[in-house]
N, C-alpha and C positions, 0 to 999 in steps of 0.2 A: 504493500500500500503508499502512495506516496507521500510525500512530506506534507502535514495538513495546513503548514503553515499558506501553503500555495493557494489554499481555497481562500485566504482573508475572509472567514466567516465572519459578521458581522452582524450588530441589530442597527438599522439606517444609518449605515455610514459610519459607527462607534463600534467600538470593541467590543465583543459580549462577555459582559461582567459578570454572569449569575454563576456559581460555584460548581462544578462538577459533581455529578451525582455522588453518596457516600455508597458505601458497600451495602447497607443496610437497606436505602432506597432501592438499589438493584436488585438486592436479594425482594424485599416486599411484590416490586413488580413483577419479578421471573415467577415467583409463586403464586403470584394473584393469578397471572394468564398462562401458567403451566409453559413457560416458554426459557428457554436459555438463550439468552442474546451473544451473538457471537463475538468475540474478543476484538475482529477489528471495531467493531461497532462502540463496543465499550470502550476502546480506545480513544473514538472520535468524542463519545460522552464527556469524556474526563478531560479533552482539548478543549472543545468545545462545545458546553450544553444547549445547543439549540444557536437559531442565528441563520443569516442570509449568506450562503458562499457565493463571493465574487462570479470564480468559476464554478457557473451552473448550469452550463449547458450539458446535456447528453443528447445520445442518440440509442435509442432500445436495440439488443439486440434480437427482439421478438419480431421486428419490422424490416419488411422490403422494401420498404420506400424508404428513401432518405429524407427522414424528417425530427427537427432537434425538440427538445422538450427543455425546461429548467424546472430545476430546486428553489420555490419561493422560499419556503424556509425549511430547515428542519427543528423538528420537535425536541423540547428539552423536558428531563426526566427531575422532579423534585417531589415533595411529600404533598403539592396543589393536587389534586385530583381533579380538578375542574375546569383550571385554565384551559382555553382550547387552546393552545400552544404548545400543550402539555402532551407527552406519551399517555398518561393514566386516560384524559379527557378524550383524546384521539382513537385510543385502543378501545375504550366502552363503546364510542360509538362506530367506529365504521367496524366492528368483530361482528355487531347483529346483522349488519348490513353484507356480510361479504362470509366469513367462514371464521371459526375460532383460532386458525392456524396461521394467523396473520398478525402485525406489529406492524400498524402506520409511523413512518419514521419521518414522513415530511411532506410537504404539497407543491404543486405548481402554480400557486398565486392563482390556479383557476379552480381549485376546489378537487383536484384530480389527487389522489393518495399516491404517494411515493411507499412501497410497503415492503417488509421483509416478511417471508413466505417461508415458512416451516414443515414445508413439504417435501424438503431436502435437505442434505446436510453438505456443506453448510447451507444455512438459509438462503435462499437467492432473494432478489431484487426483483420487486414486478411494478409495473404501474395502473391503478384502477381509472380508465376514463368513465366519469358518472354518468356524463349526458352520452353515451353509447352504451346506454344499459348495462354498466358497472361491467365492461369489457375490460379483461386483465391481459397487460402485454408485458412480456420477458425482457427485462432490462439487462439484469447482470446475473452470471453465476452465484456473486457473491458481494457482500457489502465493502471489499477492498478493492474489485473490482471496478463497480461502481463511480468508489472515491477517485478511481485510476483514469476514469474514462472523463471526469467532470472537466469540461473546458469553459474558455469564455466564448460567448455569445458574438460572433462577429457582427449582427445587428445593433449590437448595444456599446459596442467598440466607439 
């Protein structure tokens, strides 16, 4: 997985100041949702607990067409179970709509969810396009691969 500093994850142009999740917060989340978050994702949460990456553009592996998507924000993990930008609220909201073997880790600013899918090991990254009947598009085979594919959006430079 690339050096996470390259992503320049921020909140409205300012550095993310939220504390990394504690071991207890991680354990509680995993126990509640019956998942083991991949090590690469935990490294990311400890580096930047939520926020918007400047390198935010990606092309899903599961699409034949050359289409880019963007990460609007990554969700954070804390004791707050109700904040809509947090893993708790996102997981509670989206697991009922999809299935229990996913964890939403971010969105694309249009409400489409970027998911960890625990149907495979390591968990894969998928995109749920809500306005296309909850269509699931395969993005990457692991969280590390997903982070490595993020680039600057050429239309936004």
